[in-house]
N, C-alpha and C positions, 0 to 999 in steps of 0.2 A: 469777903470776896473770894476767898479760897473755896468756900462752899459753892458759890456761883460758878467759879471756874471749873470746879470738880463736876458740878452738875452739867455744865455745858460740854465738857470733854467726855463725860461719861456716855451720853447718847452717841456721839461720834465714835467713841472707842467701842461701844457696844455694836454699832453697825459694822465697823471694821472687823471686830472679832467674829461677828455672825457671818460676814462674808468669807472670812478665812476658814471658818468651820465648814461653810457650805462648799468652798473650793476643795478643802481637804476631804470632806465627805463625798463630793462629786468626783474627785480624783480617785478615791477608793472605789466608788461605784463604777467609774470608767475603767479602772484597772480590773475590776471583777468582770465587767462586760468584755473587756479585751481578752482576758484569760478564758472566758467561756467561748468566745469566738475562735481562739487558737485551738482549743480542745475540739471544737466542732470541725475546724479545718483539718486537723489531724485525722479525724474520723472519716472525712470525705476525701482525703488525699488519695487513697488507693482506688476509689471509684473514679476520680478524675483521671488518674494515671491510666486505668484500664480503658476509659473512654478515649483518651488520646491515642493509646496504642491501637485500639480498634479502628480509629479514624485513619491512622497511618496504614494499617493493613488494607482497609477499604480503598484508600487512595492508591496503594501499590497494586491491588487487584484491578482497580479501574484503569490504571496506567497500562498494565499488562494486557488487559482486554482491548484497550484503545490501540496499542501497538500491534496486536494480533489482527485487529480489524483493518488497520492500515496495510499490513502485509497481504491480507487476503484481497483487499481492494486493488492493490498494486498487481498481484498475480492475475486477477480477473481482467484488469485493463490490458496487461501484456497478452493474455490469451485472446482477448477480443481483437487486439491489433494483429496478432499472428493470423487469426482466421480471416480478417479483413484483407491482409496482404496476400494470403493464399487465394482468396476469391478474385482479387484484382489481377494477380499473376495468371490465373486460369483464364480470365476474361480477355486479357490483352495478349497472352502468349509469351510474355516475358518470363525469364527465370525468376524464381522466388527471391534469390539473393539480390538481384538487381532491384526488384520492387521494394525490398526491405530498406534500401538506401534512400528511397523517396521520402521527403518530408511531407507531412500532412496528417490530419487527425480524423477527417471524415472520409467516407467512401468516395464521395464525389471528387474531393481534392486528390486523393490517391489515383483514382481512375483517370482523371484528366492529365495528371502528370505522367502516368504510365503510358497513356495513349500517345502523348507527344514523344516520349522516348521510343516507343515501338515504331512510330512513323519515321523517326530520324535514324533508327537502327536498321531499317530495311535496306538491303543491298540495292545498288543502282541498277543492276541487271540480275536476272535469275541465272544461277549456275546451270550449265547444261546437264541433262540427266545422263547417267552412264548407260551405255547400251547393255541390254541383258544378253548374256552369252547364249549361244544356240549350240546344240549338239548336232554335229553333222552339217553338211552343206550340200547344196544341189538337190537332185531329185529324190535321193533317199533320206533326206532330212524329215523328221516328223513335223506335222503341221503345228504351228505356234498357237492357233486358236483352239486347239483341242485340249480339254481338261483331262481326258483319259489317255495317258501315255502307256503304251504297252511296253513293259520292260524287255520282253523277248525281241520285239522289233528294234528297240533301241540298241540292244546288245549286238544284233546282226549288223546294224548300220555302223556301229563302232568297229566291228570286226572287219568290215569291208574296207574301211579307211586305214586300218592298221597296215603297215608295210612289212611286217615280219611274217 
C-alpha cells in the first residue's frame, strides 16, 4: 500500500512541484520583464520631461497671445465707441462729454438718446443777441452795410466827437 500511496501522491506532488517551478520561473521572467521596462522608462524619462516642458511653454505662449488678443480687441472696441460717440455728438450738437454718459452700444441707440437729450436741453426762449457796437452816431457815422471802411474817415469822425 505504501507503493500505491507513494504512486498516488507522486503525480500530485509532481504537479505541485511543476506549478511551483513554473511560478518561480514565471516570477523570474516577470521580474526580468519588469526590470527591462524600468530601464526603458529611465531612458525615455528625459524625453517625456522635455515634452511636458515644451507643452507648458506652448500653453504659456498661447495664454500670452490670448491675453494680448483680448487687450487689442478691448482697445479696438473702445476706439470704435469713441468714434461713434464723436459722430453722435457732431450730429446732435451735444458736447462729447455729455454724449459719453449715454448708455447704448449701437449708433441708433446712442443717436436716439442724444436726440432726446438735445430736445430737452434746448432753452425755452432764445437769448437776445447783443447789439453790435457802432463807431460814431448821427450823420457822420460810417454806413454799416459797407465792407470797405476807410480808416481816415473813421479817424476824422472820432476826432469830431472828441471834446478836447
